[in-house]
C-alpha positions as CSV (number, residue, x, y, z in Angstrom):
1,M,95.1,73.9,79.4
2,N,96.8,72.2,82.5
3,T,97.3,75.1,84.7
4,P,94.6,78.0,85.5
5,I,94.0,80.8,83.3
6,V,92.6,84.0,85.0
7,T,90.7,86.5,82.7
8,S,90.0,90.1,83.9
9,L,86.3,90.9,83.5
10,G,86.9,94.5,84.7
11,H,86.7,96.2,88.1
12,A,87.0,93.2,90.5
13,G,85.5,90.7,88.1
14,L,87.5,87.6,87.4
15,R,87.0,84.5,85.3
16,I,89.0,81.4,86.3
17,D,89.5,78.5,84.0
18,A,91.1,75.2,85.0
19,P,90.6,71.5,84.1
20,G,87.2,70.9,85.5
21,V,86.7,74.4,86.8
22,A,84.9,77.4,85.1
23,M,84.2,80.0,87.8
24,L,83.2,83.8,87.7
25,C,84.1,85.9,90.5
26,D,82.3,89.2,91.2
27,P,81.3,89.9,87.5
28,W,79.9,93.4,87.2
29,M,79.1,94.0,83.4
30,S,75.5,95.3,83.2
31,P,75.3,98.4,81.2
32,G,73.3,100.4,83.6
33,G,76.2,100.5,85.9
34,A,75.6,100.4,89.8
35,F,74.3,102.6,92.7
36,M,71.5,104.1,90.5
37,G,73.5,104.7,87.4
38,S,76.4,106.6,89.4
39,W,79.4,104.0,89.1
40,F,80.5,102.3,85.9
41,P,83.4,100.0,85.3
42,F,86.5,101.8,84.1
43,P,87.6,101.2,81.4
44,D,84.3,99.9,79.8
45,N,84.1,96.0,79.9
46,S,80.7,95.6,77.9
47,H,82.5,93.8,75.0
48,L,82.9,90.8,77.4
49,R,79.2,90.3,78.2
50,T,78.9,87.4,75.9
51,N,77.7,83.8,76.3
52,H,81.1,82.5,75.7
53,V,82.7,84.6,78.6
54,L,79.7,84.0,80.9
55,D,79.5,80.2,80.4
56,A,80.5,79.0,83.6
57,D,79.7,76.3,86.4
58,W,80.1,78.6,89.4
59,V,79.8,82.2,90.4
60,A,81.3,83.4,93.6
61,I,80.4,86.7,95.0
62,S,82.2,88.4,97.8
63,H,79.5,90.9,99.1
64,E,76.4,92.7,98.5
65,H,77.7,96.0,97.1
66,L,76.2,96.4,93.7
67,D,79.5,96.7,91.9
68,H,80.2,93.2,92.9
69,L,76.6,91.6,93.1
70,D,75.3,92.4,89.6
71,I,71.6,91.2,89.8
72,E,70.8,91.7,86.2
73,L,73.7,89.7,85.1
74,L,73.0,86.8,87.5
75,R,69.4,86.9,86.5
76,G,70.5,86.1,82.9
77,L,72.7,83.0,83.8
78,P,71.4,79.5,83.2
79,E,69.9,77.9,86.4
80,R,72.7,75.2,86.3
81,V,75.2,77.8,87.5
82,R,75.6,77.6,91.3
83,I,76.2,80.7,93.2
84,V,78.8,80.8,96.3
85,I,78.4,83.6,98.7
86,P,79.7,84.2,102.3
87,R,77.3,83.6,105.3
88,Y,77.1,87.0,106.9
89,P,75.2,87.9,110.2
90,A,72.5,89.4,108.2
91,P,70.8,87.8,105.2
92,E,70.8,90.9,103.0
93,M,73.0,89.3,100.3
94,Y,70.9,86.2,100.0
95,N,67.8,88.1,100.2
96,R,68.7,90.4,97.4
97,I,69.6,87.5,95.2
98,R,66.2,85.9,95.7
99,A,64.4,89.2,95.4
100,G,66.0,89.6,92.1
101,G,64.2,86.7,90.6
102,I,67.3,84.4,90.7
103,H,66.5,80.7,91.2
104,N,69.9,79.2,91.0
105,V,71.2,77.1,93.8
106,V,72.9,79.3,96.3
107,I,75.6,78.1,98.7
108,E,76.5,80.0,101.8
109,L,80.0,79.4,103.3
110,D,81.4,80.3,106.7
111,S,85.0,81.7,106.8
112,W,87.5,79.1,105.8
113,E,84.8,76.5,105.1
114,R,85.9,74.6,101.9
115,L,83.5,73.7,99.1
116,Q,84.7,71.1,96.7
117,L,84.3,72.2,93.0
118,N,85.0,68.9,91.3
119,D,86.4,65.4,91.8
120,H,89.9,66.8,91.1
121,G,90.3,68.1,94.6
122,D,89.8,71.8,93.6
123,W,88.0,73.9,96.2
124,V,86.9,77.4,97.2
125,T,86.5,79.2,100.4
126,V,85.7,82.7,101.8
127,I,87.7,84.8,104.3
128,Q,85.5,87.4,105.9
129,E,86.8,90.5,107.6
130,Q,87.5,90.1,111.3
131,S,85.0,92.5,112.5
132,P,81.4,91.9,111.5
133,M,81.0,95.8,111.2
134,C,82.2,95.1,107.6
135,H,80.5,92.5,105.5
136,D,83.5,92.1,103.1
137,S,85.0,88.9,102.2
138,A,88.1,87.6,100.2
139,I,87.6,84.5,97.9
140,L,90.3,81.8,97.8
141,V,90.1,79.3,94.8
142,V,92.6,76.4,94.7
143,A,92.6,74.7,91.3
144,A,95.0,72.6,89.4
145,G,97.7,72.9,92.0
146,H,97.6,76.7,92.0
147,S,95.8,79.4,94.3
148,I,94.1,82.5,93.4
149,L,93.2,85.0,96.1
150,H,90.4,87.4,95.1
151,T,90.4,89.9,97.9
152,N,88.2,92.5,96.2
153,D,87.2,95.0,99.0
154,A,88.2,92.9,102.1
155,R,90.9,94.2,104.3
156,L,92.6,90.9,105.3
157,S,95.0,90.9,108.3
158,V,98.5,89.7,108.0
159,A,97.6,86.6,110.1
160,Q,94.6,85.9,107.7
161,L,97.0,86.1,104.6
162,R,99.5,83.8,106.3
163,R,96.7,81.3,106.9
164,V,95.8,81.6,103.2
165,A,99.3,80.2,102.4
166,A,98.9,77.4,105.0
167,E,95.5,76.3,103.7
168,A,96.4,76.4,100.1
169,G,99.9,74.8,100.8
170,R,101.6,77.5,99.1
171,A,101.6,81.4,98.7
172,P,98.8,82.6,96.4
173,D,100.0,82.4,92.8
174,L,97.8,85.5,92.0
175,M,96.4,87.9,94.5
176,G,94.0,90.7,93.4
177,V,94.5,93.8,95.7
178,Q,92.2,96.8,95.9
179,M,94.1,100.0,96.0
180,S,91.2,102.4,94.9
181,G,88.9,104.0,97.4
182,A,85.3,103.1,97.5
183,S,84.2,106.0,100.0
184,W,82.1,109.0,100.0
185,H,84.6,110.6,102.4
186,P,85.9,113.3,101.9
187,I,84.6,113.9,98.3
188,C,80.9,114.5,99.3
189,Y,81.8,116.5,102.3
190,N,81.6,120.3,102.5
191,Y,85.4,121.1,103.0
192,P,87.5,123.8,101.3
193,P,89.4,122.7,98.2
194,E,92.8,122.7,100.1
195,V,91.3,120.5,102.8
196,M,89.7,118.1,100.3
197,Q,93.0,117.7,98.6
198,S,94.9,117.1,101.7
199,M,92.5,114.5,103.0
200,S,92.4,112.9,99.7
201,A,96.0,112.5,99.6
202,D,96.1,111.0,103.0
203,K,93.5,108.4,102.2
204,R,95.2,107.6,99.0
205,I,98.7,107.1,100.5
206,G,97.1,105.2,103.6
207,K,95.6,102.7,101.3
208,F,98.7,102.3,99.2
209,K,100.8,101.7,102.3
210,A,98.2,99.3,103.9
211,V,98.4,97.0,100.8
212,S,102.1,97.4,100.6
213,R,102.6,96.4,104.2
214,L,100.3,93.3,103.8
215,L,102.2,92.2,100.6
216,R,105.5,92.7,102.3
217,S,104.5,90.5,105.2
218,A,103.2,87.6,103.2
219,P,104.1,88.1,99.6
220,P,102.0,86.3,96.7
221,R,103.9,85.2,93.6
222,I,102.0,87.8,91.7
223,A,100.1,90.8,92.9
224,M,97.4,92.4,90.8
225,P,95.9,95.9,91.6
226,Y,92.3,95.8,90.7
227,A,88.6,96.4,92.1
228,G,88.4,99.8,90.8
229,P,88.4,102.6,90.2
230,P,84.9,103.3,88.9
231,C,84.1,106.2,86.7
232,F,81.2,108.6,86.9
233,L,79.2,109.2,83.7
234,D,76.0,110.9,84.9
235,P,76.6,114.7,84.1
236,S,75.7,115.5,87.7
237,L,78.5,113.4,89.0
238,Q,81.2,113.7,86.4
239,R,83.1,116.1,88.6
240,H,84.2,113.3,90.7
241,N,86.3,111.8,87.8
242,V,89.0,114.4,88.8
243,H,89.7,112.0,91.7
244,L,91.1,109.5,89.2
245,R,94.2,111.7,89.1
246,P,96.7,112.3,91.8
247,P,96.1,113.1,94.7
248,G,92.5,111.7,94.3
249,I,91.1,108.7,96.1
250,F,90.4,106.7,93.0
251,P,93.8,105.9,91.6
252,D,93.8,103.7,88.3
253,Q,95.6,100.4,88.1
254,A,98.6,102.0,86.6
255,Q,99.2,104.4,89.4
256,A,98.8,101.6,92.0
257,A,101.2,99.3,90.2
258,A,103.8,102.0,90.0
259,F,103.5,102.5,93.7
260,L,104.0,98.8,94.4
261,R,106.9,98.4,92.1
262,E,108.8,101.2,93.6
263,R,108.0,100.1,97.3
264,L,108.2,96.4,96.7
265,P,110.9,95.9,94.0
266,N,111.1,92.1,94.4
267,Q,107.4,91.6,94.1
268,D,106.0,90.6,90.7
269,V,103.1,93.1,89.8
270,V,100.7,92.9,86.8
271,T,97.9,94.9,85.6
272,L,95.0,93.5,83.6
273,L,92.4,95.3,81.6
274,P,89.1,93.8,80.7
275,G,89.8,90.8,78.5
276,D,93.6,90.3,79.3
277,R,94.3,86.9,80.5
278,I,97.2,85.5,82.7
279,H,98.5,81.9,82.6
280,L,99.3,81.0,86.2
281,G,101.8,78.3,85.2
282,T,104.0,80.6,83.3
283,G,102.9,84.2,84.2
284,L,102.4,84.8,80.5
285,V,100.0,87.6,79.8
286,E,97.8,87.8,76.8
287,R,96.5,91.2,76.1
288,D,93.1,92.0,74.7
289,H,93.6,93.8,71.3
290,R,90.7,96.2,72.2
291,W,93.3,98.2,74.5
292,N,95.9,98.8,71.9
293,G,96.8,102.5,72.2
294,F,94.6,102.8,75.4
295,S,96.4,104.8,78.2
296,F,95.3,106.0,81.6
297,E,97.4,109.0,81.1
298,D,94.8,110.8,78.9
299,V,91.2,109.6,79.4
300,D,89.1,112.6,79.1
301,G,88.1,111.9,75.5
302,Y,87.6,108.2,76.5
303,L,85.3,109.2,79.3
304,A,83.1,111.6,77.0
305,D,82.6,108.9,74.6
306,Y,81.7,106.4,77.2
307,A,79.2,108.8,79.0
308,D,77.6,109.3,75.4
309,R,77.2,105.5,75.1
310,R,75.4,105.3,78.4
311,R,73.2,108.3,78.2
312,H,70.0,106.3,77.7
313,E,70.8,104.0,80.8
314,I,71.3,107.1,83.0
315,A,68.2,108.6,81.7
316,A,66.3,105.5,82.6
317,V,67.6,105.7,86.3
318,Y,65.9,109.2,86.7
319,E,62.7,107.9,85.1
320,A,62.7,104.9,87.5
321,Y,63.3,107.1,90.6
322,P,61.0,110.2,90.1
323,D,60.8,113.0,92.6
324,P,58.0,112.2,95.0
325,P,55.2,114.9,94.7
326,A,54.1,117.1,97.4
327,G,51.8,115.2,99.9
328,S,53.4,111.8,98.9
329,G,53.8,110.9,102.7
330,L,57.7,111.1,102.4
331,A,58.0,112.6,106.0
332,T,55.8,109.9,107.4
333,R,57.8,107.1,105.7
334,F,61.0,108.7,107.0
335,S,59.6,108.8,110.6
336,E,58.5,105.2,110.5
337,H,61.8,104.2,109.2
338,F,63.8,105.8,111.8
339,A,61.6,104.6,114.6
340,A,62.2,101.1,113.5
341,L,66.1,101.7,113.2
342,G,66.1,103.3,116.7
343,A,64.6,100.3,118.2
344,M,67.1,97.8,117.0
345,S,70.3,98.4,119.2
346,D,70.7,100.3,122.4
347,Y,74.4,99.5,122.0
348,F,74.6,101.3,118.7
349,L,72.4,104.3,120.0
350,H,74.7,104.9,122.9
351,R,77.7,105.1,120.6
352,I,76.1,107.3,118.0
353,A,74.8,109.8,120.5
354,M,74.0,112.7,118.2
355,V,71.5,114.5,116.2
356,V,71.6,113.8,112.4
357,R,69.9,116.4,110.3
358,F,68.5,115.5,106.9
359,V,68.0,118.2,104.4
360,V,65.9,116.8,101.7
361,D,65.5,118.5,98.4
362,G,62.4,118.1,96.3
363,A,58.6,118.9,96.2
364,D,57.8,116.7,99.3
365,G,61.2,117.5,101.1
366,G,62.0,119.5,104.2
367,V,64.6,119.7,107.0
368,W,64.2,116.7,109.4
369,D,66.2,115.9,112.5
370,V,66.8,112.5,114.1
371,E,68.1,112.2,117.6
372,L,70.0,108.8,117.7
373,G,70.9,108.0,121.4
374,P,72.4,107.9,123.8
375,S,69.2,106.7,125.3
376,R,66.4,107.2,122.7
377,C,65.6,107.8,119.1
378,R,63.3,110.9,118.5
379,I,62.3,112.2,115.2
380,D,61.7,116.1,114.8
381,L,60.1,117.1,111.4
382,T,60.6,120.8,112.1
383,G,64.5,120.6,112.1
384,S,64.8,122.6,115.1
385,S,67.8,121.1,116.7
386,A,70.5,123.9,117.6
387,H,73.4,121.5,117.2
388,P,73.1,118.7,114.7
389,G,76.3,116.6,114.8
390,Y,75.8,115.3,111.2
391,E,74.0,116.9,108.3
392,L,73.2,114.9,105.2
393,R,71.7,116.6,102.1
394,V,69.8,114.4,99.6
395,E,67.4,114.6,96.8
396,A,63.8,113.3,97.7
397,R,64.0,110.8,94.8
398,W,67.0,108.9,96.4
399,L,65.8,109.1,99.9
400,D,62.4,107.7,98.9
401,A,64.1,104.7,97.3
402,V,65.8,104.0,100.6
403,L,62.4,104.4,102.5
404,T,60.8,102.1,100.3
405,G,63.3,99.4,100.2
406,R,64.4,99.8,96.7
407,M,67.9,100.6,97.8
408,R,69.9,100.6,100.9
409,W,71.6,103.4,103.0
410,E,75.1,102.2,101.8
411,D,74.0,102.1,98.2
412,L,72.9,105.7,98.6
413,F,76.2,106.8,100.2
414,L,78.3,104.9,97.6
415,S,76.3,106.6,94.7
416,L,77.9,109.8,95.8
417,R,74.4,111.5,95.4
418,I,74.7,113.3,98.8
419,R,76.3,116.2,100.4
420,A,77.4,115.8,104.0
421,S,79.1,117.6,106.9
422,R,79.7,116.9,110.6
423,D,80.6,118.8,113.7
424,P,82.7,117.7,115.3
425,D,84.5,116.4,112.3
426,R,85.0,112.9,113.5
427,Y,84.1,109.7,111.8
428,N,81.2,107.7,113.8
429,D,81.4,104.1,112.6
430,Y,78.3,103.2,114.6
431,L,76.1,105.6,112.7
432,V,77.3,104.2,109.4
433,G,77.0,100.7,110.8
434,L,73.4,101.3,111.9
435,L,72.3,102.7,108.6
436,K,74.1,100.1,106.3
437,H,73.1,97.1,108.2
438,A,69.5,98.0,109.4
439,D,69.3,94.5,110.8
440,A,69.2,93.6,114.5
441,G,71.0,90.3,113.9
442,A,74.0,92.2,112.3
443,L,73.9,94.8,115.1
444,E,74.0,92.1,117.7
445,A,76.9,90.3,116.0
446,V,79.0,93.6,116.3
447,E,78.1,94.1,119.9
448,R,79.1,90.5,120.9
449,Y,82.4,90.9,118.9
450,E,83.3,94.1,120.5
451,T,82.3,93.3,124.1
452,E,83.7,89.8,124.3
453,R,87.3,90.8,123.4
454,D,89.9,90.3,126.2
455,P,91.3,93.6,127.3
456,H,94.2,91.9,128.9
457,D,95.4,90.4,125.6
458,T,98.2,93.0,124.9
459,V,101.3,93.4,122.8
460,L,104.4,95.5,123.1
461,V,104.9,98.2,120.4
462,T,107.7,100.5,120.0
463,G,108.2,104.0,118.5
464,D,110.9,106.9,118.6
465,D,109.4,108.0,121.9
466,G,109.5,104.7,123.9
467,A,107.7,101.4,124.2
468,W,104.1,100.8,125.0
469,E,101.9,97.8,126.0
470,V,98.7,98.1,124.1
471,S,95.6,96.1,123.3
472,R,96.5,93.3,120.8
473,Y,93.5,94.0,118.7
474,C,92.3,97.3,117.6
475,P,89.1,98.4,119.5
476,H,87.5,99.2,116.1
477,A,87.7,96.2,113.8
478,G,90.1,93.9,115.5
479,E,93.2,94.5,113.4
480,D,96.2,92.7,115.2
481,L,98.3,95.6,116.3
482,S,101.4,93.4,116.7
483,H,101.5,93.6,112.8
484,G,99.3,96.6,111.9
485,A,100.4,99.5,114.1
486,L,102.5,102.7,113.4
487,I,103.6,104.9,116.3
488,R,104.6,108.5,115.8
489,D,104.5,111.5,118.1
490,G,102.7,109.8,120.8
491,V,99.9,108.4,118.6
492,L,99.3,104.9,117.4
493,R,97.7,104.6,114.0
494,C,96.1,101.2,113.2
495,L,96.8,100.5,109.7
496,G,93.7,98.4,109.1
497,H,91.3,101.6,108.9
498,N,93.7,104.4,109.9
499,F,92.1,105.0,113.4
500,D,94.5,107.1,115.5
501,F,94.8,106.6,119.3
502,D,96.5,108.8,121.8
503,L,98.9,106.5,123.6
504,A,98.9,108.7,126.8
505,T,95.1,108.3,127.2
506,G,93.9,105.6,124.8
507,E,91.4,107.8,123.3
508,C,90.5,107.7,119.7
509,L,91.3,111.0,118.1
510,N,89.5,110.8,114.6
511,A,86.6,108.6,115.0
512,R,84.0,107.4,117.6
513,C,85.6,104.3,119.1
514,D,86.1,102.7,122.4
515,P,89.6,103.5,123.8
516,L,92.7,101.5,123.5
517,V,94.4,99.9,126.4
518,S,97.7,101.7,126.5
519,R,100.5,101.6,129.2
520,P,104.1,103.0,128.8
521,V,106.8,100.4,129.5
522,A,110.1,102.1,129.0
523,P,111.3,105.3,127.5
524,I,114.0,105.2,125.0
525,V,117.2,106.7,126.7
526,V,119.3,108.7,124.2
527,P,122.9,108.8,125.4
């Protein structure tokens, strides 16, 4: 073996083998799934959890989501295996590893910081998303003269992807691209079926187009759709498997690859199922014989059999998270939790500025309101607010796990074990950010990033109705709008996260976000 071989481990998991390098990236293979037994790799990758496959010198983990950070798997690795992670503003990822009883050496890297893997000149680095609101990173591995860009959930900008080529000395030989959703919106919201279908279709095509745009701007040699979709085997969640089919937000690899091949006919696209391998020198793909006869076109029977194989693990989840009995003190823990959250950041409170209602089902549940900003945090355990801006319905067993620190808010949201609604129906990134980070240092990093940007750094963008001078970087997550904007009917859409801005006023139309600097330059004159 003189050139790297990349093996799919399922979902976002990869194994990279090259002379002097054996590395696992984001291996998720434990039989209990993730997010309290709600997500499972699709298709099943359990046949790869062997000593031979897991025998490596390095493990690189992109972020703390439990479909990437498999604590049980890491706990079973020899202590000689070194773990590489990004250094985020909050220490949550490092803390989770240590709390899991994992004693391996953990090396934290800043963005673009190189770590030498051997004496052959091979190295790895991480590339964090531009905004610290999102703790997601790509991993770049350069080995045996080839480069592998493992993007997983990270939304890289065009500028970052071009820098990847510059750092590696060549375009990526293999670039894994996530084209399946990882969101509880809209499928956990109380929308009519036709609205749900329309929103799902919009999110699906928006994700597809964003990836296509990125690949077109800085093409790798081979693109590989991966990092999803998950499947849902718990009987209470199996309804979400309908979103594996068009127009659902969890498209499988075959659907993603078909879109790329149609839109980018000159781009080499490959799909790998768990156990499939690709030789980067030749592009030759070796298929795992397990998938002979498998097709994404008809998976109902496959999912039924898969659910039957995992029924004991799913039952164990419910045993591990019992419904708190009446008088357990759940309301008190709830109040203390939000009092601590509300004291972390005035900046976030001001931008949330709403009452959030929690409808908690269970013996010790209730209807509880939390007023988050603009200038205070107040908890009302009578649920008497007349106009909650957001409502979250959750079973007491899952809420108790958050309040006692057994899981985090974002784990709960990603588990899809919630129902939600909002009025007005506008996304509030700051509410989600406060809950998912729950760390003063992480919130301060977001505030610095957003308040220290230069509003006078602008670019010219054009549409059918004229030219506009706008902020170069999106007020939300810093996407460079010179590459990542689409203008239509007086609205600028940032293609990073699909935030829409009214060009006439700069106001964000579909989310809570600071306004865009926007000035008309010259109308297009039609003769």
